[in-house]
C-alpha positions in Angstrom: -68.0 -11.6 0.2 -65.4 -11.6 -2.2 -61.6 -12.4 -1.7 -60.6 -8.8 -2.3 -62.9 -7.8 0.1 -61.8 -10.3 2.8 -58.1 -9.1 2.2 -59.0 -5.6 2.4 -60.7 -6.0 5.6 -57.7 -7.8 7.1 -55.2 -5.0 6.3 -57.5 -2.5 7.8 -57.5 -4.8 11.1 -53.9 -5.0 11.0 -53.6 -1.1 10.7 -55.8 -0.6 13.5 -54.8 0.2 17.0 -56.8 -1.6 20.0 -58.9 1.1 20.8 -60.2 1.3 17.1 -58.1 4.2 15.5 -56.1 3.8 12.5 -52.2 3.3 12.7 -50.2 5.9 11.0 -48.8 5.1 7.7 -45.3 3.3 7.6 -43.8 6.3 6.4 -44.5 8.5 9.0 -43.6 5.7 11.7 -40.2 5.8 10.1 -37.5 6.8 12.9 -35.6 10.1 12.8 -32.0 10.1 11.8 -29.5 9.9 14.7 -26.7 12.1 15.2 -24.2 9.3 14.4 -25.9 8.7 11.2 -25.0 12.5 9.9 -21.8 12.8 11.6 -20.1 9.3 10.4 -20.6 10.5 6.8 -19.6 13.9 7.4 -16.5 12.9 9.1 -15.6 10.2 5.9 -15.9 13.1 3.6 -13.8 15.3 5.5 -11.4 12.5 5.9 -11.4 11.9 2.3 -10.8 15.4 1.4 -7.9 16.2 3.8 -6.4 12.9 2.0 -7.1 14.1 -1.4 -6.2 17.8 -1.3 -2.2 17.2 -1.9 -3.0 14.7 -4.5 -5.2 17.3 -6.3 -2.6 19.7 -5.7 0.2 17.7 -7.3 -2.0 16.8 -10.3 -3.3 20.4 -10.7 0.4 21.9 -10.5 1.5 19.3 -13.4 -0.4 21.6 -15.8 1.2 25.1 -14.4 3.0 27.1 -16.5 5.7 27.8 -13.6 8.9 27.4 -15.6 11.8 26.7 -13.1 9.7 27.7 -10.1 6.2 25.7 -9.5 5.1 27.7 -6.4 2.4 29.8 -7.5 -0.3 29.3 -10.2 0.8 31.1 -13.6 -1.0 29.5 -16.4 -2.5 26.2 -17.8 -0.1 24.3 -20.1 0.7 20.7 -21.5 4.1 21.3 -22.3 5.0 19.4 -18.9 3.2 16.2 -19.7 4.8 16.4 -23.3 8.2 16.5 -21.9 8.3 15.2 -18.3 12.0 14.8 -18.4 12.3 18.5 -19.2 13.7 19.1 -15.4 17.5 18.2 -15.5 18.1 15.0 -13.4 14.4 14.2 -12.8 14.1 11.0 -15.1 17.6 9.7 -13.9 16.2 9.9 -10.2 13.3 8.4 -11.0 15.0 5.3 -13.0 17.3 5.1 -9.8 14.3 4.8 -7.4 12.8 2.3 -9.7 15.7 0.0 -10.0 16.6 0.3 -6.3 13.1 -0.6 -5.5 13.1 -3.5 -7.9 16.0 -5.5 -6.5 15.4 -4.5 -2.7 11.8 -5.9 -3.6 12.9 -9.0 -5.0 15.8 -9.7 -2.7 13.7 -8.7 0.5 10.6 -10.9 -0.5 12.7 -14.0 -1.3 14.6 -13.8 1.9 11.7 -12.6 4.0 9.3 -15.4 2.7 11.9 -17.9 3.6 12.4 -16.6 7.1 8.6 -16.5 7.7 8.1 -20.1 6.7 11.2 -20.9 9.0 9.7 -19.2 12.2 6.5 -20.3 12.0 6.8 -24.0 10.8 10.1 -25.2 12.2 11.3 -24.9 15.7 15.1 -24.3 16.4 17.7 -22.6 18.8 17.4 -18.7 19.0 13.9 -18.8 17.4 12.6 -16.4 20.0 15.1 -13.7 19.9 14.8 -13.7 16.1 11.2 -13.1 16.3 12.0 -10.2 18.6 14.9 -8.9 16.2 12.8 -8.8 13.3 10.6 -6.0 14.5 13.5 -3.7 15.7 14.0 -2.1 12.2 10.2 -1.4 12.3 10.2 0.3 15.4 13.8 1.8 15.2 13.7 5.6 14.0 14.7 6.1 10.4 17.2 8.5 11.4 19.0 6.3 13.7 18.8 3.5 11.0 20.4 5.8 8.2 23.0 7.0 10.7 24.1 3.6 11.8 24.3 2.2 8.3 26.2 5.2 7.0 28.8 4.6 10.4 28.9 1.0 9.3 29.8 1.5 5.6 32.3 4.1 6.5 34.1 1.6 9.0 34.2 -0.9 6.3 35.5 1.7 3.8 32.7 1.3 1.7 31.8 4.5 -0.5 28.1 5.3 -0.2 26.5 5.1 -3.5 23.9 3.1 -5.6 24.9 -0.5 -3.9 24.8 1.0 -0.1 21.4 2.4 -0.9 20.1 -1.3 -2.1 21.4 -2.8 0.8 20.0 -0.4 3.3 16.3 -0.9 1.4 16.6 -4.5 1.7 17.4 -4.4 5.4 14.3 -2.3 6.3 12.1 -3.9 3.6 13.1 -7.5 5.2 10.9 -7.0 8.4 7.8 -5.8 6.8 8.1 -8.9 4.2 8.6 -11.2 7.4 5.9 -9.7 9.2 3.1 -10.0 6.4 4.2 -13.3 5.0 4.5 -14.6 8.4 0.6 -13.9 9.1 -0.2 -15.7 5.8 2.0 -18.8 6.9 0.2 -18.8 10.2 -3.2 -19.0 8.6 -2.2 -22.0 6.4 -3.7 -25.6 7.2 -0.8 -28.0 7.5 -2.7 -30.8 6.7 -3.3 -29.7 2.9 0.8 -30.1 2.7 0.4 -33.3 4.6 -2.2 -34.5 2.1 0.2 -33.6 -0.7 2.8 -35.9 1.0 0.2 -38.8 1.5 -0.2 -38.5 -2.4 3.4 -39.3 -2.8 4.6 -35.6 -3.2 8.1 -34.7 -2.5 8.7 -32.0 -0.5 9.9 -29.8 -3.2 7.1 -30.5 -5.1 4.6 -29.9 -2.3 6.2 -26.4 -1.7 5.9 -25.4 -5.6 2.4 -27.0 -6.0 0.8 -26.5 -2.6 2.7 -24.2 -0.2 3.6 -21.5 -2.6 0.2 -21.1 -4.6 -1.4 -20.3 -0.9 1.2 -17.9 0.2 0.8 -16.2 -3.1 -1.4 -13.4 -1.9 0.6 -12.6 1.1 3.8 -12.7 -0.9 2.2 -10.4 -3.5 1.3 -8.1 -0.5 4.4 -8.0 0.9 6.3 -7.3 -2.4 4.0 -4.2 -3.0 4.8 -3.0 0.5 8.2 -3.3 0.0 8.6 -1.5 -3.2 6.3 1.3 -2.0 8.5 1.6 1.1 11.5 1.5 -1.0 10.6 4.1 -3.6 9.1 6.5 -1.0 11.9 6.6 1.4 14.3 9.6 1.9 15.6 9.6 5.4 17.8 6.4 5.1 18.5 7.1 1.5 19.6 10.4 2.2 22.2 9.2 4.6 23.7 6.2 2.5 23.2 7.5 -1.3 26.3 9.6 -1.5 26.0 11.3 -5.0 23.2 9.4 -6.3 19.9 10.9 -6.5 16.6 9.1 -5.9 13.2 10.8 -6.7 12.5 11.6 -3.3 16.0 13.0 -2.6 15.6 14.9 -6.0 12.2 16.5 -4.9 13.6 17.5 -1.4 16.5 19.1 -3.0 14.3 21.0 -5.6 11.9 22.4 -3.1 14.4 24.8 -2.0 13.9 26.8 -5.4 10.5 25.1 -5.9 9.7 21.6 -7.3 9.5 21.6 -11.3 6.2 20.8 -12.7 7.9 17.7 -14.3 8.1 16.1 -10.7 4.4 16.7 -10.3 3.9 15.0 -13.6 5.7 12.0 -12.5 4.0 12.0 -9.2 0.7 12.4 -11.0 1.3 9.4 -13.6 2.4 7.3 -10.7 -0.7 7.9 -8.7 -2.9 7.3 -11.8 -0.9 4.1 -13.0 -1.3 2.7 -9.1 -5.2 3.8 -9.2 -5.8 2.0 -12.2 -4.0 -1.1 -11.3 -6.3 -1.0 -7.9 -9.4 -0.6 -9.9 -8.7 -3.5 -12.5 -7.5 -5.6 -9.4 -11.0 -5.2 -7.4 -13.0 -5.6 -11.1 -11.1 -8.7 -11.4 -11.6 -9.9 -7.8 -15.5 -9.1 -8.3 -15.8 -10.8 -11.5 -14.1 -14.0 -9.9 -16.8 -13.8 -7.0 -19.4 -13.4 -9.2 -18.4 -16.4 -11.1 
């Protein structure tokens, strides 16, 4: 008997049941899909559709030939993208939001990182209450924060304007930075810094060459979150901005008469830019993991 005949006989024996009947093919023995296998993808698809509909509306109406009122569709045009500053005040509001967000992010990230390191690595009097107070701006409603800050500025005889918005944004961004960086500091192994000290590195050198690079992912994440919160904030800004317009405030005021298409253009451009950054970041991360 040849080897091929022996293998064929073995396969037939494996496919046979104890009573001598042949087993059903593997394809026919495949289990039927469970209800969860159908509902979960459908739920994810509906959730993504729910999240993407407002963004799709914003992108679509950035091409609307709606004139001053951009409420109903009146025709396709590229003029809005050619002149995104066509609506009075829109680009000035965007510049204010960008600069306020940048200043608030830098200050809140620096101060928040130092506070997070101090709370995790050092023991000092009042450490417990400070840990509790850090969470208060995150848990307090923005209406309360905005009104309280406005009262404080007025009591100090400070006119609300650009810098009062910056101070207000630093205040609420600081808590998010501390919480984010604190989680990163808690996950670090102190033995790495001790090893740097054993190799005669000074505390400053250890911080710049060991601690800071290890904290960099958490610091970058905290900075991005801080900037997003600052750029997007309306309630606290509306209380403390005075006559200064930011992009969310401009959109809110313009909504009464129809948000101009240029605002949709700027929102769409920002979404596409952030999407490109995320895609590039994921591609670089996948490339590093493969290498």
